[in-house]
N, C-alpha and C positions, 0 to 999 in steps of 0.2 A: 504491497502498501505505497503509496504516497504520501513521504515526509517533509513538511512546513513548518521554516520553523513564526514566529509570533510577536516580535517582541514588545509586550505587551500584554499587559491583564484579560487574561481572557476569564471563562465563564459557561455554562454549562446553559442549556437551554439563549441562547443568547446570539445573536447574532450577526458573524464582521464581516468586512470587507478583506482580503489575503493584500498586506505589501504589495507595493508596484511589482517589488523584484518576480518575490514569490508565481504571482499572480499571472506577470511575463512565464515564463515556467509554463503551470501546469494548463496555461490558452498555446501558449504559439508553438513549445519544447513539445510535449508530455500527448497536450490535445485532448487533453480533461473534456468532459463534458457533465452536463446536469446531470444533477444523483448521481453522481457515481460520487464514492465518500475519500474520503484523505489522512496526516495525526500533525497535528496543531502539535508545537511544544513551546512554551516561553523561555526556557532556560531554569525554570525553579524545579524540575525533577516529576515535571505530570505530564501526561500523554498529550489530549483530549484526540477523541470521533469528532470528528465535522464526515459530510454533508456538501455534497454541492448543490447553491440555490437558485443560480444566475452567472452568465460568463459571458466574456465576448471576449474580442479584441485585446482590454485591455484590462476586462476589471472582473474579480474572480468571488463572486460572496458566499458566503456557507454557513451552516449553519452547525454549530455544535451541541454538542445525542448527550453525549458523556465524561466522565474524565473515570485515569487515571494515572496511581504513583506507578508506575514501573522501572525500575534502576535497574542498569547497564552500565551503571558502574562499577571500578573495577577494584578491587579489594587496598590496593596498595598507593598510597596521598603523592603522586610522582612532576613532582615539577623540574620540566626541562629549561636546561640554561643555556639556551646552542649559541652560539658562533655565530657572527646572520654572516651567511654565504652564500651566494650570488644567482639572481630570479630565480630559473626553478631547480633549481637545488634544497629554497631553503621553505619552499612554494611544497611542496616531495614531505623535507623531514618534518613541516605540523601537518601538516595535511596528515599522515602515516598516525602520527605522534596522536595526533587522537583518535586513530580509529583498533589503536592503544592503550588507549584506557590513559594516558598523560590528564594529569588535573588544572595547571596552571606552569602555561607558555615567560618566558623570558627573553627573548631578545640582549645581547652581552653584543657593542661593536667589542673586535680583537685587532689585536699590531694586525695582525697577517690577517685581518678582511682586506676580501681584492674590493666587497661594498664597503662606503667609508657615507652616515646617510646625514647631513646634517639637519637640525630640526624639525625643519616645513615636514622634511622628504621623509622621516624617522617618522613622524608621525601617521603622515600618510599611508605608510609600509607597515605602520602594526595594523589600519582600521584596515588595508590589505590581508593579512594577518586574516585578522579578528574573520569580517568572512566568510577570508578561506575557513576553519575551523567550524563555524555558522552551516557553513556544507557540507562537510565534513560528519557536522554531527544528523546530519539530514542523514547521509548516504547514515549511517553508521545503526543507528537508530540511542545515539545517548540522546538523554534527555535535564541531562548536562550537559551547559556550557562553559569549560570551557575560559582563564583569560588571556589576552592578550600583552601579557602588560608594559611599560613606556619605553624606549630602548632606552640603556646603562651602560654607563663603556665597564669593560674587566673586571676594570678595578678598585669601580665607586660599586659596580654590586661587591662584589669580595670583604668592601670593610662594612658594605651591613651587617649584622648579629644578622647569626638564622634559628632555627626553633628542629630544622628535620632531624631528627637521629641523625642517616645513617646520608656524607658526602660523598659524591661517587664521583669524579673525573678519568679521562681517561690518557694510557699512554702503550703506549704500543711496548716496556719492557718492563714493567708492573712488575711484578710480584703475588701481586694477588686477582685472584679473576676471581664469578661471582660463585663459583663453586667455595669457594677459601671463606665466604661473610656468612657471617651465620643469619635469620633471618629474622627482617628487623622489624620488629611495631611500631614503629613509627613513621613518620613522614621522610618522605626522600626528594634529595636533589640534584640533577643529572647532569653533570660537566659536560656540555660538549664545541671544541673548537676549527672556526673554520676550514675554507681546502687546506692553507699555511697550518694547519697547526695552531699550537701556542709559542711562544720563545719561553728559555727560560728565563726570563724573568718572573709571565706569569705564573707560570708547573709550578715556582717556588709558590707563587703566593699560592696560587690552588692551594694546596701545599698545608703553611701554614694556618689557614683555615680551617682547618680539623678536613680537604678530603682526603680520600684512598685514591689512590691513583690502582685502578685496573684493566691485564687489559685481556683485549676482546681476539684467544687465538689467537695463536704463531701468525698471520696475517693483519697490513696492515687496511684499515678500509674509510672510505671516503668520508668524510662528516658527512653526508645525504646520507652516509648507512651505517654507521654510530654507533647513533644513538634509540636509532629504529632496531638492533641485530639489541644491545640495550636489554630494550621495552620487552619486547620481545621473550630475552630468556628471563630475564626478571616475571612477568609472566606464570612464566614457564614451575621460577623455582618456589617463588610465592607467593603469585594472582592465581585469575583465575583462568589460566588455559589447559 
């Protein structure tokens, strides 16, 4: 059943007009019709069964029939701290991280990040990434939308206090692997570098802030692969796979 994000309060037995982007997708891409059943969610954890009561090329009206509190969230509370990578690589990483259950996303600019964002561009990219996260939730069935935080420098982020029980850092020559770590019972932070990896200074700064370096096998993984491989392994070892 088609799912659409509706960024507002939803009440059962009420009628609503879908937002422009959702209406366009329903009418012009999916070619839905009056009477078709869809699902709405607004990011608070519930999902709403609805039926289309009116549709044309630009407008779609729906009637809310029922509400269910359906959770598809991972038992792992994981923040992905991702070094900004270029274009499609960053988009791919964030989209798949949402499918794999990440709960929060913090983009960070690193010394070796190919993409350099000023304040205006950084805000535009954050909005783009948030919309991408919403689309990923529509696709994968999540009813809670992970938030993409404003871009920060890696050094600024490392200086913030953290309540996470486990802070992980990727390093090809690290002593530890996920198998050598005890299963966490609290929040996790996963720090992944950009295309060129971390500089020695960034690596040491992360270790100084209680990050544990782990390796993901004997092969060097690309930036768009590392975090997703780790999330998949974590879900297998400690989560809901």
